[in-house]
Structure formats: C-alpha cells, structure tokens
C-alpha positions as CSV (number, residue, x, y, z in Angstrom):
1,X,-0.2,-1.8,12.7
2,X,1.1,1.6,11.8
3,X,-0.8,3.7,9.3
4,X,0.9,3.8,6.0
5,X,1.7,7.0,4.2
6,X,1.6,7.4,0.4
7,X,5.4,7.2,0.3
8,X,5.4,4.0,2.4
9,X,2.9,2.3,0.1
10,X,5.0,3.1,-3.0
11,X,8.1,1.8,-1.3
12,X,6.5,-1.5,-0.3
13,X,5.2,-1.9,-3.9
14,X,8.6,-1.1,-5.4
15,X,10.4,-3.5,-3.1
16,X,8.0,-6.3,-4.1
17,X,8.5,-5.6,-7.8
18,X,12.3,-5.7,-7.3
19,X,12.0,-9.3,-6.1
20,X,11.8,-9.0,-2.3
21,X,9.6,-11.6,-0.8
22,X,6.4,-10.7,1.2
23,X,8.0,-12.2,4.3
24,X,11.0,-9.8,4.0
25,X,8.7,-6.8,3.6
26,X,6.6,-8.1,6.5
27,X,9.6,-8.3,8.8
28,X,10.9,-4.9,7.7
29,X,7.6,-2.9,7.9
30,X,5.7,-4.9,10.5
31,X,2.6,-5.0,8.3
32,X,0.4,-8.1,8.0
33,X,1.1,-10.3,5.0
34,X,-2.5,-10.2,3.8
35,X,-2.4,-6.4,3.8
36,X,0.8,-6.3,1.7
37,X,-0.8,-8.7,-0.8
38,X,-3.9,-6.6,-1.0
39,X,-1.9,-3.4,-1.5
40,X,0.1,-5.1,-4.3
41,X,-3.1,-6.3,-6.1
42,X,-4.7,-2.9,-5.8
43,X,-1.7,-1.0,-7.3
44,X,-1.4,-3.6,-10.1
45,X,-5.0,-3.1,-11.0
46,X,-5.5,0.6,-10.5
47,X,-1.9,2.0,-10.6
48,X,-0.8,4.6,-8.1
49,X,-4.0,6.6,-8.5
50,X,-5.7,4.3,-6.0
51,X,-3.3,5.4,-3.3
52,X,-4.1,9.1,-3.4
53,X,-6.9,9.8,-0.9
54,X,-9.0,12.9,-1.3
55,X,-10.2,15.2,1.5
56,X,-13.4,14.4,3.2
57,X,-16.3,15.5,1.0
58,X,-19.0,17.7,2.4
59,X,-22.4,16.4,1.7
60,X,-25.3,18.7,1.0
61,X,-28.4,17.7,2.7
C-alpha cells in the first residue's frame, strides 16, 4: 500500500463525493477498501483539518 499524500487523500474524498464507488477508487488507487471508508468517515467528521500532519514534537524531559 503506498503512502498517501495530502493531495491524494483530498482527491480520493472528492471522487467519492462525486459519486464514484469505493470499488472504482480501490481499483484506481490500489488502496484497501476499509482504508478508503475510514478516510471518508474521518474527513466527514473532522473536515480537511484532520489530514494535515504536524511535525514531530520535541518532548521536554
């Protein structure tokens, strides 16, 4: 499974909202169906903010 970039995740979400089936997205991207469903649910709940990852935090000990 390839690692998805921010742009790829947005593209997958937009294709699903345009009416493409999860099977079509699966065949096109090569990503497991359960991962696609999970990604769609996350974006629906938290919007695109959930996709932005921050840099590793330095913890003070």
